[in-house]
ZAGUKE-523943 format. One line per 8 residues: their letters; for each residue x, y, z of C-alpha. Coordinates in pm, whole numbers. Example, Ala and Ser with C-alpha at 12.3 -4.5 7.8 and 13.67 -1.06 7.14 Angstrom:
as	1230:-450:780  1367:-106:714
***
This chain:
xxxxxxxx	10481:6956:11879  10615:6653:11769  10789:6423:12049  10957:6158:11954  11023:5902:12240  11416:5737:12106  11368:5358:12105  11581:5038:11990
xxxxxxxx	11397:4999:11707  11482:5370:11590  11815:5314:11671  11866:4997:11454  11674:5224:11167  11933:5462:11187  12241:5276:11176  12381:5179:10824
xxxxxxxx	12538:4823:10770  12896:4877:10699  12989:4873:10362  13222:4567:10289  13427:4713:10091  13461:5019:10266  13810:5154:10421  13894:5408:10700
xxxxxxxx	13803:5686:10421  13462:5556:10415  13375:5570:10725  13414:5994:10855  13724:6147:10910  13662:6358:11241  13884:6649:11403  13837:6724:11779
xxxxxxxx	13981:7047:11990  14013:6983:12340  14196:6950:12669  14410:7191:12867  14667:7125:13124  14491:6965:13423  14232:6824:13190  14395:6544:12972
xxxxxxxx	14140:6280:13014  13812:6482:12847  14016:6479:12546  14126:6081:12588  13746:6023:12608  13603:6204:12336  13823:6074:12075  13824:5712:12191
xxxxxxxx	13422:5748:12210  13433:5853:11848  13685:5553:11739  13463:5300:11931  13151:5437:11748  13308:5351:11409  13498:5650:11305  13765:5575:11021
xxxxxxxx	14003:5838:11124  13991:6058:11439  14230:6354:11448  14290:6538:11787  14474:6868:11850  14555:6991:12209  14766:7235:12350  15130:7143:12305
xxxxxxxx	15183:7113:12665  14959:6810:12714  15009:6637:12353  15296:6438:12475  15031:6282:12754  14781:6248:12500  15034:6047:12284  15075:5819:12544
xxxxxxxx	14666:5744:12606  14528:5782:12263  14601:5423:12089  14381:5496:11764  14277:5855:11762  14613:6074:11629  14633:6370:11874  14931:6661:11800
xxxxxxxx	14963:7010:11874  14725:7258:11807  14877:7432:11497  14847:7789:11433  14487:7923:11319  14488:7909:10948  14624:7562:10984  14354:7443:11228
xxxxxxxx	14097:7602:11022  14217:7392:10732  14210:7079:10896  13859:7088:11020  13708:7205:10715  13885:6938:10546  13682:6671:10823  13359:6510:10758
xxxxxxxx	13289:6653:11171  13442:6882:11423  13420:6893:11812  13536:7186:11988  13516:7216:12395  13595:6895:12644  13848:7014:12862  13945:7310:12688
xxxxxxxx	13976:7540:12937  13906:7903:12982  14128:8215:12895  14086:8496:12643  14292:8331:12365  14132:8033:12393  13730:8192:12416  13886:8407:12064
xxxxxxxx	14010:8134:11906  13678:7954:11979  13429:8197:11835  13641:8300:11514  13634:7835:11472  13240:7874:11561  13202:8139:11289  13430:7956:11008
xxxxxxxx	13400:7602:11016  13169:7483:10758  13137:7092:10858  12874:6974:11123  12984:7151:11469  12979:6966:11784  13023:7214:12074  13046:7065:12444
xxxxxxxx	13180:7174:12792  13378:7531:12708  13326:7533:12371  12986:7609:12510  13060:7852:12737  13264:8031:12498  12922:8046:12329  12711:8147:12622
xxxxxxxx	12906:8489:12625  12854:8559:12278  12544:8382:12198  12530:8544:11829  12772:8349:11703  12549:8055:11705  12328:8290:11472  12629:8325:11221
xxxxxxxx	12656:7948:11194  12238:7941:11071  12253:7669:10761  12528:7483:10913  12476:7206:11152  12557:7290:11491  12526:7080:11821  12532:7176:12149
xxxxxxxx	12567:6979:12463  12473:7136:12771  12403:6987:13095  12150:7250:13294  12452:7459:13429  12604:7473:13077  12213:7560:12947  12164:7868:13219
xxxxxxxx	12481:7996:13131  12374:7957:12772  12031:8133:12844  12166:8434:13037  12053:8272:13393  11708:8209:13268  11549:7905:13463  11452:7573:13257
xxxxxxxx	11167:7501:13445  10960:7185:13492  10942:7134:13097  11258:7072:12982  11145:6992:12658  10996:7366:12592  11298:7508:12701  11507:7283:12477
xxxxxxxx	11267:7344:12167  11298:7731:12204  11667:7773:12195  11689:7523:11911  11453:7765:11712  11594:8078:11853  11941:8005:11741  11951:7744:11441
xxxxxxxx	12095:7462:11674  12052:7104:11795  12017:7149:12173  12096:6840:12338  11986:6920:12707  12167:6646:12887  12031:6466:13194  11731:6237:13324
xxxxxxxx	11571:6135:13002  11791:6363:12830  11591:6628:12551  11698:6698:12178  11568:6958:12011  11571:7097:11632  11529:7403:11495  11219:7319:11304
xxxxxxxx	11013:7216:11668  11115:6855:11614  11209:6717:11979  11350:6331:12059  11333:6233:12443  11603:5922:12521  11464:5631:12720  11845:5487:12832
xxxxxxxx	12087:5621:13069  12165:5554:13467  12268:5742:13773  12599:5570:13768  12657:5775:13436  12697:6073:13638  13065:6092:13650  13306:6319:13483
xxxxxxxx	13408:6203:13145  13087:6066:13052  13001:6388:12887  13319:6362:12660  13202:6015:12562  12871:6139:12412  13018:6396:12252  13288:6190:12066
xxxxxxxx	12933:5958:11966  12782:6243:11834  13044:6327:11656  13113:6030:11500  12791:5920:11341  12762:6273:11219  13099:6229:11065  12988:5892:10911
xxxxxxxx	12721:6086:10724  12413:6014:10911  12122:6262:10897  12152:6462:11243  11818:6358:11344  11952:6012:11288  12277:6074:11424  12234:6254:11751
xxxxxxxx	11908:6114:11874  12077:5771:11822  12372:5878:11977  12223:5999:12315  12061:5662:12265  12346:5393:12262  12545:5618:12522  12294:5567:12778
xxxxxxxx	12230:5182:12656  12633:5137:12749  12567:5319:13018  12326:5071:13129  12506:4742:13032  12770:4867:13202  12592:4913:13497  12472:4569:13510
xxxxxxxx	12811:4422:13508  12944:4654:13773  12694:4836:13945  12644:5219:13931  12896:5282:14197  13166:5148:14048  13146:5162:13690  13381:5433:13497
xxxxxxxx	13393:5631:13170  13674:5416:13059  13397:5095:13131  13151:5266:12932  13393:5342:12618  13436:4937:12616  13036:4881:12623  12990:5117:12300
xxxxxxxx	13020:4801:12046  12832:4591:12228  12538:4889:12231  12571:4920:11908  12608:4550:11778  12226:4497:12021  12093:4799:11853  12188:4653:11510
xxxxxxxx	12046:4273:11654  12367:4162:11591  12473:3849:11765  12787:3778:11672  13036:3813:11354  13094:4121:11166  12829:4369:11055  12907:4374:10678
***
């Protein structure tokens, strides 16, 4: 099987130079459904990560109860209360990429809405956290999306739920590849040396990251970064492994500055642009 080690040179070849004549519409319009009472950090992290990774327009739908909080937290992303389902679906289908799940919470109403969106959303779709948990209980919903790009970003616990408790075993690569092939999706199995598996069997292993990133919010940052690169039009085999590498590299740069104990996902957000600049070989000035 083809196992590709993701390196800085790989990422450099993936990232396009920014169009000097581009505008905010040029660089991707993405939509995030996230958050619930008690979990306002996750939508803030995911949307800020999408902005930091280059998205031109980032829309964020959150429950009305927490919208005032996100309206204060978000300066570049545009939060609004979750609209009725037909309006939400129309907004998502008018986007270049969609993310569902960070801090979304679990209820019957939320899960039903998530499953309906998984079935009907047309643009590239990233499922994280409770988006994954909702799909895990109705795994066949992934099969209905065959032919449309779906990316899942589980940690080991979420992956166990997706596989109905089947142990991952020592070969994480084989487990991720088998799931991706079976359900026609891209599987990002997070952890040390994160594995990204595609339905055709091609698999990538990451080479960046450190234990200081093992804090709540880091996964939300990764989900937003993947969404951003997909929304900017990168092919999935460039966007997803490149986002994983950049996420880890931003973590490594942050740890070098602050140490693993004290670094936070907020620090990680601030370092994303430096990781991108470094990967592109830019030492100063704009990227055209």
